[in-house]
C-alpha positions as CSV (number, residue, x, y, z in Angstrom):
1,M,12.3,31.9,-1.6
2,Y,14.2,29.0,0.7
3,L,14.4,25.7,1.1
4,I,11.8,24.1,3.6
5,K,11.2,20.5,4.8
6,K,7.6,19.6,4.1
7,I,6.5,16.9,6.5
8,R,3.8,15.2,4.5
9,G,1.3,12.0,5.9
10,H,2.9,11.5,9.1
11,I,5.6,14.1,9.9
12,K,8.5,12.3,10.7
13,K,11.0,14.5,12.4
14,G,14.4,15.5,12.4
15,N,16.2,13.0,10.3
16,A,14.6,12.5,7.1
17,K,11.8,11.0,5.6
18,T,8.4,10.7,7.5
19,M,6.8,9.1,10.0
20,N,6.2,5.5,9.5
21,S,8.3,2.4,9.4
22,N,11.9,2.5,9.3
23,K,12.7,4.4,6.5
24,K,12.8,8.2,6.6
25,H,11.5,10.9,4.3
26,F,10.4,14.0,3.6
27,I,9.9,16.3,0.4
28,F,11.5,19.4,-0.4
29,V,9.6,22.1,-1.3
30,L,11.7,25.3,-2.7
31,F,10.0,27.9,-1.6
32,I,6.8,28.3,0.8
33,L,3.4,27.2,-0.6
34,T,0.7,29.7,-1.1
35,G,-2.9,28.5,0.4
36,L,-4.9,27.2,-2.2
37,C,-8.7,29.2,-3.1
38,N,-11.4,29.0,-0.6
39,P,-13.3,25.1,-0.1
40,R,-15.7,25.3,-2.7
41,Q,-19.1,22.9,-2.6
42,I,-18.5,19.0,-2.7
43,L,-18.8,17.1,-5.8
44,A,-21.4,15.1,-6.9
45,G,-20.6,11.6,-6.2
46,E,-20.5,10.3,-9.9
47,D,-18.4,13.6,-10.8
48,I,-16.0,11.9,-8.4
49,Q,-16.3,8.8,-9.1
50,S,-14.8,9.6,-12.9
51,K,-12.6,12.1,-11.8
52,I,-11.0,10.2,-9.1
53,D,-11.0,6.8,-11.8
54,E,-9.2,9.2,-14.7
55,Y,-6.5,10.5,-11.9
56,V,-5.5,7.1,-10.9
57,Y,-5.3,5.1,-14.1
58,A,-3.0,8.5,-14.9
59,Y,-0.9,6.7,-12.4
60,E,-1.3,3.4,-12.7
61,G,-0.8,4.0,-16.4
62,N,2.9,5.4,-15.6
63,N,3.3,2.3,-13.8
64,W,3.6,4.7,-10.5
65,F,1.1,2.8,-8.4
66,S,-0.2,-0.5,-7.7
67,G,-2.3,-1.2,-5.1
68,A,-5.9,-0.7,-3.8
69,I,-7.8,2.6,-3.0
70,L,-11.0,3.3,-1.5
71,V,-13.0,6.5,-1.1
72,A,-15.9,7.1,0.9
73,K,-18.2,10.1,2.0
74,D,-20.8,10.0,4.4
75,G,-20.8,6.7,5.3
76,K,-20.9,5.3,1.3
77,V,-18.1,4.2,-0.4
78,L,-17.8,6.5,-3.6
79,F,-15.0,4.7,-5.1
80,E,-12.9,1.2,-4.3
81,K,-10.5,0.1,-6.7
82,G,-7.4,-2.3,-7.3
83,C,-4.8,-1.3,-9.8
84,G,-1.5,-3.6,-10.5
85,K,-1.2,-6.5,-9.5
86,A,-0.1,-8.1,-6.1
87,D,1.6,-10.9,-7.9
88,Y,3.5,-9.5,-11.0
89,E,5.2,-12.9,-11.8
90,N,1.8,-14.9,-11.8
91,N,-0.1,-12.2,-13.2
92,I,-2.7,-11.9,-9.9
93,Q,-4.5,-8.6,-9.8
94,N,-4.9,-6.5,-6.8
95,S,-8.5,-5.9,-5.8
96,P,-10.3,-4.5,-2.8
97,K,-9.8,-7.6,-0.8
98,T,-5.9,-7.7,-1.4
99,K,-4.4,-7.3,1.8
100,F,-1.4,-5.3,2.4
101,R,1.4,-4.2,4.9
102,T,-0.2,-1.2,6.8
103,C,3.4,-0.3,7.9
104,S,2.9,2.7,9.9
105,L,-0.8,2.7,10.1
106,T,-0.2,0.1,12.7
107,K,0.6,2.9,15.5
108,A,-3.1,4.1,15.3
109,F,-4.0,0.1,16.6
110,T,-1.4,0.2,18.6
111,A,-2.7,3.8,20.4
112,M,-6.2,2.5,20.2
113,A,-4.7,-0.5,22.8
114,V,-3.0,1.5,24.9
115,I,-6.6,3.8,25.6
116,Q,-8.2,1.1,25.8
117,L,-5.8,-0.4,28.8
118,E,-6.5,3.3,30.4
119,Q,-10.1,2.9,30.5
120,K,-10.3,-0.7,32.0
121,G,-7.7,1.7,34.9
122,M,-5.1,-0.9,33.9
123,I,-2.5,1.9,32.5
124,V,-2.5,5.8,33.6
125,L,-1.2,7.6,30.8
126,N,1.2,9.6,33.1
127,D,2.7,6.7,34.4
128,K,6.6,6.6,34.4
129,L,8.0,4.0,32.0
130,T,10.1,2.6,35.1
131,K,6.7,1.1,36.4
132,F,6.9,-1.4,33.4
133,I,10.7,-1.6,32.5
134,P,11.9,-0.9,35.8
135,D,15.7,-0.5,34.8
136,Y,15.3,2.2,31.6
137,P,17.3,4.6,31.5
138,N,15.7,7.9,32.0
139,G,12.5,5.9,32.6
140,D,11.3,8.1,35.5
141,K,11.1,11.1,33.2
142,I,9.3,9.3,30.2
143,T,5.3,8.7,30.3
144,V,3.0,6.6,28.3
145,H,2.2,9.8,27.2
146,N,5.4,10.9,25.6
147,L,5.7,7.6,24.1
148,L,1.9,8.0,22.1
149,T,3.1,11.4,21.0
150,N,6.7,10.5,20.0
151,T,7.9,13.3,22.6
152,S,10.1,10.6,24.7
153,G,13.7,12.1,23.1
154,I,14.2,7.9,22.8
155,V,16.1,7.8,19.6
156,D,14.7,5.7,16.5
157,H,16.3,2.4,16.3
158,T,15.9,1.9,12.9
159,I,18.5,4.4,12.5
160,L,21.2,2.3,14.3
161,P,23.5,0.6,12.2
162,D,22.7,-2.9,13.5
163,F,19.4,-2.6,11.8
164,N,20.2,-2.9,8.1
165,T,22.6,-5.6,9.0
166,E,21.2,-7.7,11.5
167,R,17.7,-7.2,12.2
168,R,15.9,-6.5,8.8
169,L,16.4,-10.0,8.2
170,N,16.8,-12.1,11.5
171,P,13.8,-12.3,14.1
172,C,14.2,-10.1,16.7
173,P,12.7,-10.5,20.0
174,I,10.7,-7.1,21.3
175,E,13.3,-7.5,24.5
176,K,16.3,-7.5,21.9
177,T,14.8,-5.0,19.6
178,I,14.5,-2.4,23.2
179,S,18.1,-3.4,24.3
180,T,19.5,-1.8,21.0
181,F,18.5,1.3,21.9
182,K,17.4,1.4,25.3
183,D,21.0,2.7,26.6
184,K,21.2,5.3,23.5
185,P,21.6,8.7,25.3
186,L,18.2,11.1,25.1
187,R,17.8,13.6,21.6
188,F,15.9,15.8,24.2
189,E,14.5,15.8,27.4
190,P,11.1,14.1,27.4
191,G,8.5,16.4,26.6
192,E,10.3,19.2,25.1
193,K,9.8,18.7,21.4
194,F,8.2,16.0,18.9
195,E,10.7,13.5,17.0
196,Y,9.6,10.6,15.1
197,S,10.8,7.7,16.6
198,N,9.5,3.8,15.8
199,S,11.0,3.1,19.4
200,N,8.2,5.1,21.2
201,Y,5.8,2.2,19.8
202,I,7.8,-0.6,20.3
203,I,8.0,-0.2,24.1
204,L,4.2,0.7,23.3
205,G,3.9,-3.2,22.7
206,L,5.7,-4.2,25.2
207,I,3.7,-2.3,27.7
208,I,0.3,-3.5,26.0
209,E,1.4,-7.2,26.5
210,K,2.9,-7.1,30.5
211,V,-0.4,-5.2,31.3
212,S,-2.8,-7.6,29.6
213,G,-0.8,-10.4,29.5
214,Q,-1.9,-11.4,25.9
215,S,1.0,-10.9,23.0
216,Y,0.3,-7.8,21.2
217,A,-0.7,-9.6,18.1
218,Q,-3.6,-11.8,20.5
219,Y,-4.7,-8.1,21.9
220,V,-5.2,-6.3,18.5
221,E,-7.2,-9.5,17.2
222,N,-9.1,-9.6,20.2
223,E,-10.2,-6.2,21.4
224,I,-10.1,-4.2,18.3
225,F,-10.1,-6.9,14.6
226,K,-13.1,-9.1,16.2
227,P,-15.3,-6.6,17.3
228,L,-15.1,-4.5,14.4
229,A,-15.1,-7.7,11.8
230,M,-11.7,-6.6,10.1
231,N,-11.5,-10.3,9.3
232,D,-8.8,-9.4,6.7
233,S,-6.3,-8.1,8.9
234,G,-3.5,-9.3,11.4
235,F,-0.2,-9.4,12.6
236,E,2.1,-10.8,10.3
237,Y,4.4,-13.5,11.3
238,P,7.8,-14.9,9.7
239,Q,7.3,-17.8,7.3
240,Q,3.7,-18.4,7.0
241,K,1.8,-17.5,4.1
242,Y,-1.5,-15.5,3.5
243,E,-4.1,-15.7,1.3
244,N,-4.5,-12.8,-1.0
245,F,-1.4,-11.1,0.0
246,A,0.2,-8.4,-2.1
247,Y,4.1,-9.3,-2.6
248,G,6.1,-5.8,-2.1
249,Y,7.7,-4.5,-5.2
250,V,10.3,-1.6,-6.7
251,A,8.9,0.0,-9.8
252,E,11.9,1.6,-11.8
253,N,10.8,2.9,-15.2
254,D,9.0,0.1,-17.1
255,K,10.7,-2.7,-14.5
256,V,9.4,-4.0,-11.5
257,T,11.3,-6.1,-9.3
258,L,10.7,-7.5,-5.7
259,A,11.2,-5.6,-2.8
260,R,14.2,-6.3,-0.3
261,S,12.9,-8.8,2.2
262,R,12.0,-7.9,5.8
263,I,11.1,-9.6,9.0
264,M,8.0,-7.2,9.5
265,S,7.3,-9.3,13.3
266,N,10.2,-7.1,14.5
267,A,8.4,-4.1,13.8
268,H,5.8,-5.4,16.3
269,A,3.7,-2.8,17.4
270,S,5.2,0.1,15.4
271,G,4.8,-1.7,12.0
272,A,3.5,-5.3,11.7
273,L,0.0,-5.2,11.0
274,Y,-1.5,-6.1,7.5
275,S,-5.1,-5.2,6.2
276,T,-7.4,-4.7,3.4
277,V,-9.1,-1.2,2.1
278,R,-12.1,-2.6,3.3
279,D,-11.1,-3.7,6.6
280,M,-9.7,-0.2,6.8
281,Y,-12.9,1.3,6.3
282,L,-14.4,-0.6,9.0
283,W,-11.8,1.0,11.1
284,D,-12.6,4.2,10.0
285,R,-16.1,4.0,10.9
286,A,-15.5,2.5,14.2
287,L,-13.7,5.9,14.8
288,Y,-17.0,7.6,14.8
289,T,-18.8,5.6,17.4
290,T,-17.9,4.8,21.2
291,K,-17.4,0.7,20.5
292,L,-14.0,0.6,21.3
293,I,-13.8,3.7,23.7
294,S,-15.7,6.6,25.1
295,Q,-16.0,9.6,23.7
296,D,-13.7,11.6,25.5
297,R,-10.6,9.4,24.8
298,L,-11.3,9.7,21.4
299,N,-11.3,13.2,21.2
300,R,-8.0,13.3,23.8
301,M,-6.6,10.4,20.9
302,F,-7.3,13.2,18.1
303,E,-6.0,15.9,20.2
304,P,-2.8,17.5,18.7
305,F,0.6,17.7,20.6
306,K,3.9,18.9,19.8
307,G,4.7,18.5,15.8
308,N,0.5,17.8,15.0
309,Y,0.9,14.2,16.6
310,G,-2.1,12.9,18.5
311,Y,-2.1,9.5,19.7
312,G,-1.0,7.4,16.8
313,W,-2.4,10.3,14.4
314,V,-1.7,13.4,12.6
315,I,-4.2,16.4,12.9
316,D,-3.8,19.7,10.8
317,Q,-5.7,20.8,7.8
318,I,-5.9,20.3,4.5
319,F,-8.1,22.4,2.1
320,S,-9.0,24.3,5.2
321,R,-10.9,21.3,6.4
322,K,-9.7,19.4,9.6
323,S,-7.7,16.1,8.8
324,I,-6.6,13.4,10.7
325,R,-4.1,11.2,9.1
326,H,-1.0,8.7,8.8
327,A,1.2,7.3,6.4
328,G,3.4,4.4,6.4
329,E,6.4,3.4,4.0
330,I,8.5,-0.2,4.2
331,E,10.5,-2.0,1.6
332,G,7.6,-2.9,-1.3
333,Y,5.1,-0.8,0.5
334,Q,3.2,2.4,0.9
335,S,0.2,3.3,2.8
336,N,-1.8,5.8,4.0
337,I,-5.1,7.0,5.4
338,T,-6.6,10.8,5.6
339,R,-9.6,11.0,7.5
340,F,-12.0,14.5,7.4
341,P,-14.2,13.8,10.6
342,Q,-16.2,16.7,9.7
343,D,-17.5,16.1,6.4
344,D,-17.3,12.5,7.1
345,V,-14.9,11.8,4.4
346,C,-12.0,8.8,4.2
347,I,-9.3,8.3,1.8
348,I,-7.5,5.1,2.0
349,I,-4.5,3.8,0.3
350,L,-2.6,0.7,0.3
351,S,0.4,0.0,-1.8
352,N,2.6,-2.5,-2.8
353,F,4.8,-0.5,-4.6
354,E,7.7,1.0,-2.6
355,N,7.8,4.4,-4.3
356,A,3.7,5.2,-4.8
357,P,3.4,8.8,-3.9
358,V,0.3,7.6,-1.5
359,T,-0.1,11.0,0.3
360,R,0.2,12.8,-2.9
361,I,-2.3,10.9,-4.5
362,S,-4.5,10.8,-1.4
363,E,-4.0,15.0,-1.4
364,D,-5.4,15.3,-4.8
365,I,-8.0,12.8,-3.9
366,A,-9.2,15.2,-1.3
367,A,-8.6,18.1,-3.7
368,I,-11.2,16.4,-6.4
369,I,-13.7,15.8,-3.3
370,F,-13.6,19.1,-2.4
371,G,-13.5,20.8,-5.6
372,Q,-9.8,22.2,-5.4
373,A,-7.2,22.4,-8.2
374,Y,-5.0,19.5,-9.0
375,K,-3.0,18.3,-12.1
376,L,-2.8,14.5,-13.6
377,P,0.7,13.2,-14.0
378,Q,2.4,13.6,-17.3
379,K,3.0,10.7,-19.3
380,V,6.6,9.4,-18.6
381,N,8.9,8.4,-21.4
382,S,12.2,6.8,-21.1
383,S,12.9,5.8,-24.2
384,D,16.4,4.9,-25.2
385,K,16.5,8.5,-27.1
386,V,16.1,10.6,-23.9
387,I,18.3,8.4,-21.7
388,R,20.8,9.0,-24.4
389,H,21.0,12.8,-23.2
390,Y,21.1,12.3,-19.2
391,P,25.3,12.5,-18.9
392,A,24.9,16.2,-20.3
393,Y,22.3,16.8,-17.6
394,V,24.9,15.6,-14.8
395,G,26.3,18.6,-13.0
396,I,25.4,20.9,-9.9
397,Y,23.3,23.8,-10.6
398,Q,23.0,27.0,-8.2
399,L,19.5,28.0,-7.8
400,K,20.7,30.5,-4.5
401,P,23.8,31.3,-3.1
402,N,23.4,28.8,-0.4
403,L,21.0,26.3,-2.3
404,A,22.2,23.8,-4.9
405,L,20.6,21.1,-6.8
406,Q,22.6,18.4,-7.6
407,I,22.1,16.1,-10.6
408,T,23.0,12.5,-10.7
409,E,22.8,9.3,-13.1
410,T,22.4,5.9,-11.7
411,N,21.3,2.9,-14.1
412,N,20.1,5.2,-16.5
413,R,17.8,7.1,-13.8
414,L,18.0,10.8,-13.2
415,F,18.4,12.0,-9.6
416,C,17.9,15.5,-8.1
417,Q,19.2,16.3,-4.3
418,A,19.1,19.7,-3.0
419,S,21.6,21.0,-0.7
420,G,21.4,19.1,2.6
421,Q,18.3,17.2,1.6
422,D,17.2,13.9,0.4
423,K,17.5,12.6,-3.3
424,F,14.6,12.4,-5.7
425,E,13.9,10.4,-8.8
426,L,13.6,12.8,-12.3
427,H,11.1,11.2,-14.6
428,P,11.4,12.3,-18.1
429,V,8.3,13.6,-20.1
430,L,10.3,15.1,-22.8
431,E,14.0,15.0,-23.8
432,T,14.5,18.0,-22.1
433,E,11.9,18.4,-19.3
434,F,11.6,16.0,-15.9
435,I,9.0,15.6,-13.3
436,L,9.2,14.8,-9.6
437,R,7.0,11.8,-8.3
438,E,6.9,13.3,-5.1
439,I,5.7,17.1,-5.1
440,D,4.1,19.5,-7.9
441,A,7.3,19.9,-9.9
442,K,9.1,20.2,-13.0
443,I,12.7,20.6,-14.0
444,T,13.8,21.8,-17.7
445,F,17.1,21.7,-18.9
446,V,18.4,24.4,-20.9
447,R,21.2,24.5,-23.8
448,D,23.2,27.3,-25.1
449,G,23.6,28.0,-28.5
450,K,26.9,25.8,-28.4
451,G,24.5,22.8,-27.5
452,K,26.0,22.4,-24.3
453,V,23.6,22.3,-21.2
454,A,23.9,25.9,-19.5
455,N,21.1,25.3,-16.7
456,L,18.2,24.6,-15.9
457,I,14.8,25.6,-14.7
458,L,12.7,24.5,-11.7
459,H,9.1,25.2,-12.3
460,Q,6.7,24.9,-9.1
461,K,3.6,26.5,-8.7
462,G,3.1,28.6,-11.3
463,R,6.6,30.1,-10.9
464,D,10.1,29.4,-12.9
465,F,13.3,29.3,-11.3
466,P,16.3,29.3,-13.0
467,A,19.7,27.7,-11.8
468,P,23.0,28.5,-13.9
469,K,25.2,24.9,-14.1
470,I,28.5,26.2,-12.1
471,K,30.1,22.7,-12.2
């Protein structure tokens, strides 16, 4: 048993939290996950609908999900539903027509725009960056292909100090954003390896504008959204109000509060688009056709390179089936689209809860469709009777010689952090039993004969891992 980093949805990495927007997140797993059973026959439509409805209702009932979900098979919508509220203050419900920030799902549209321009002979994928930004340091080593596949070595601008202090809330033209990372050293030689970086797609946005003579927003509107009749999708401008647009929230136990503000136009071609689940399904259908680009170019877009990343998509397998997917996150929003092209299955989730586990929900819905094992989330119990025990659980627990779990408490919330990893909240189901929202695991705290907390037990995939409290 050892600690591994499992990148879910879109893979970010090297520095923490998965591909998309500006945050970095990965999910820690405390041993190698064993393969699930062989794929079984896909369930009938009515069975899928009822099981997905039961599953989604459980997440909504736990206050873990607010947003919209659409599930389709063979060109037919099997399930679509709005959950929670687009506006909690004014009691406006989410629906399949609600608009959400798509976060890093934007990147697939950016990649499509680049390939369209390549098809028109206006871009060559082996073009060097210096062709578009002549004074870019090391630009003679970096190709358009490197930018598309996150193999350029360019640092992610969202981890730089000025991002949260200046550029998150103040308008920032794309040229200024590029200036913040332009002179930073490359993290590795271009093409050497994969590392997710929003900066790559910021640069691609500028290239699209220079080559097409249109703004990025205009290009995507004219060349993708209009041809596909994605009438409820667009580029989010600051200070502009949009009809049926969901506010972004943070859900903590039974409390829902507005998320931090963010000027989305600064994310540009890496994350500034909004859409609905119905529009995103039109996008899915178009990717089975040559309406936007030729078939050979579609095949190239979905070819995995380093890190299983293609052109704006992660290409891998779920339940031994080929999947093409991406996820996104930003303050107040989470997004995920997972496509199974060989089965013609599509799962689209757009959420206006910052902590919604959309990747896990997507994978569990896929499990329902393909007849695989999944679990309904347990009911959270955050009563005062449970919370008063939290101080006793705080401490360090030794799982392995080089692997410890640190339990901390902040504002009546309990957190778990494995050595060298990110912090995850523990959600109580009993006084001594807690579950993790992001992964299929739970923790039980055990007291000794004198009533003191002596150890915890990590339960995961049918196995129990005791860890004595050492501090």
